[in-house]
Structure formats: C-alpha cells, structure tokens
N, C-alpha and C positions, 0 to 999 in steps of 0.2 A: 489401548487408547484408540478411539475412532477419530480420525482426522478427515474432515470433509472439505472439499474445494468447490466453491460455487461455480457451476457450469452455466456460462452465458456466452453471448456472441463476442467475446474478446479474444484476441490472439495471445499466444505465448503461455497458455496455461500449462502446457505439458512440460515446460522447463521447471515449473514448480513441482509437478508430479515426480519428475526424475530426481530432483534435489531431495525430496522426502524419501524416495526409494533408496537413494544412496545412504540415508540415515537409518534405514531399516524399517521404514513406515510405508505401508501400502495405503495411500489415501483413497477416499471415495469421491469420485467426480460426479456431482449430482446437481440437479435443479429441483429436487423433490423437497418440499417444505418440511415434511416429517423427518427426513434423513438429515437435513441441515439442523433442525431444532434438537435432534437427539444426539448429535455428534459432541464429542468432548471439546474439540477445537474446530474452528472454521477459518479457512483462508479464502480471501476474496481478491485474487490476482487479476492481471490482464494488461494487455496493451490494446489500444484501439481509440475510438472516437466517442466522446462522452454522450452525445445526444442519442446516437443509435444504440449504445449500450444501455442507457436509461430506458429507452423505448422498449427494448427487449425485456428488461427487468420488470417494468411496469405491466406489460402485457401478461406476464406470468405471476404478477403480484409478488415477485421476489424482493422488490424494494421493501414491502411491508414485512416480509419474513426476516430479512436482514436486520431491519430496524428493531425487531422484537427479540433478537437473539440475546441470551443471557450469559452464554459461555464466552471465553476469550475468542475474539475475532481479529484477524490480521488482514487489512487491505494492503495491496501491493500495486504500485504505479497508478494506473487508472483506477484501481480499487481504492486507493487513498483519495483520489479526486472525487470519485462518486460518493464517498462517505461524507463529503462536505455539503454545504447548503446549496451552492450554485457554482456553475462553471461557465466562464466566458466562451468555452468551446461549444459552438452551436447554441449559445444562449440557453443553457440547460439547467433546469431545476433538478437537484440531485437528492440523495437519500436524507441528508440533513442531520447526521450524527454530530458532526463538527460544525459549529457556527462560523464558517469561513467561506470566502469566495476564491475560486480557482482562477488565476489570471494567466494570460499569455505573456511569455518573455518578450520584452521590447529591447532589441539590441541597442547598445549605447555607442559601440565602437565597431570598426570594420571587422575585428577579430571575434566579435560576439556572434557565434553561430547558433541558429535555432533550427532543429531541436538541439538541446544540450545533450551531448553524448560523451560518455567516458567516465573515468574514475574521479571521485571527489571525496574530500575529507568530511567527516562528521565531527561536530563539537557541541558543547553544552548538552551532553547526554544525560537523560533522566529516566527513571523507572527501571524495573527489573528486566525490561526488554534489552537493555544495554549492560546487564551485569557482566563483569569480567573485563570491561573496557575502561581503561583509565583516561582521564581528560587530557593527559599529556600526549599520548600516542596518536590521538585523533585518527581512528581507523578509516581506511579507504573503502568505498563501496561504489558500485556501478550504476550509473544513471542513463536513461534515454527518455527524454520528454521535452515537450514544447510549452507545457503549462505547469504552473507551480502554485503552491499554497503559501501566502505570506506568513511571516512569523506571527503567531497569535497565542492566545491563552492555552491552546491545546498542544503547542509545540514541545516535543520531548527530544528532538535532535535538530540541529541547524547545519546548513551547508551554504556555500557561496557559489553562485554563477550569475554574473551580471549584478546581482544583489544578494544579500542574505535572505534565505527562505527556509521554510519548514521541510526538512528531510524526513521528519517523522512526527506523528501526532498520537495523542491518546485522550480518550474520555471514557471513564468507567471501564467496561470490559472491551471497548473497541480500541485497537491499536492500528497504526498504519504507517507505511513507509513509501516515499516517492521512489526510492532506489529499488533495485532488484537484488534481494538477498540471495536468491537462487543462482545469481550470476556473479556473486561477490566473493567467491573463494571461501577460505576458512573463516573470514570475518562474517560473511553472510550465513554460513552454516551455524556459527555460534549464535547469531541473532535468531535464526529459526529454532535452534535448540532452546534458547531462552524463552521463546514464545510457547513452545510445547511444554515447558516446565512451569508456566504461569499457573 
C-alpha cells in the first residue's frame, strides 16, 4: 500500500511520518500531483497558519489536486481546517471540501486558554474511522489549536473546549481530525490503522 503525505509549508509533518513508520509503513512525502493521485491513501497533516499554507498550496495548484483526489484522504489539525470552505485565521478561503467555517476560540472565563492544548475526550463517534471505540469509554486524544470547526452536518466526532465543536469531519472520501492521532498513543494509532483499512 502506497501512503502519501502532502508536502507543504506546514510544521509537524514528520511526527506523522514517524507514526506511520512505527506501524511498518514507509510513507511518501510529496508535493507531486501524480504521486498524490496514484497513492492508495493520502494524509494532509500540519501545524501552522491557514493563509500562508493556502497561499503555498495555491501557488503549486495543490489545492486543486487535493480537491480532485478519489482515494481516502485524512486531514490532520490545520489539514482539517484547510479542507473547510473558510477560516477566520487570516480571512482565508480554503479548499472547500467541507461546507464549514473555521472560527477562533473566544475565551469565556479566566481559565479558558487559547490555544487549546492537551488531552480531550471524543464522543458521538461515527463512521469506520472510529471502529473499535465504544461510545461509553470516550477515548482521549491530543489537541493543540486556536481555531475550531463548529458542529455541522459533516461532524463524525465531537469534543468540548469552551463549547462543543467538531473533533472530526467526513464527506465522501475525505476524513479529517482536529486532534493529532500521531501524538495520541494507542488510541491515535488505532485511528490511523482504521484510516489505512478504509
């Protein structure tokens, strides 16, 4: 199985590379349209700032390439946000797979810190991406982010920080998670395995 990772100017891609290597998979890190389109699975991870990331993608027409992918695609962190229609971060038009707006957290109390950092529970889990997780245990995963996607028609997992929001999205062959499965221990590894099994 050929697993490709979209190479663009976002940080933290190598933690995903290392997670896949621990699972016995040597991923291809590429910004080549042909290689992305011919891969069996595509991951679109990253940390960073939405407007500069989208500018990089558009300059190389990678936004169009990603939009046209037919195999399973998994956006992670900023990858999830860039798959949405619009982000408040830098007033950015994004790729537009998910008809959703990415919003900045607005602290309501003194203890509400932004960015949100740390472990949080998932609930209302749907689709085979979360196979093997029961609704009772509510698995914990690791988040680091200042922007979020509200709960919407594409939400397949929910979490709470300041308010309930989309921890994970799906539309057709596109899946996404706001959290970092590659930093979420056994739970995250199972989610990555579930994605590779789709």
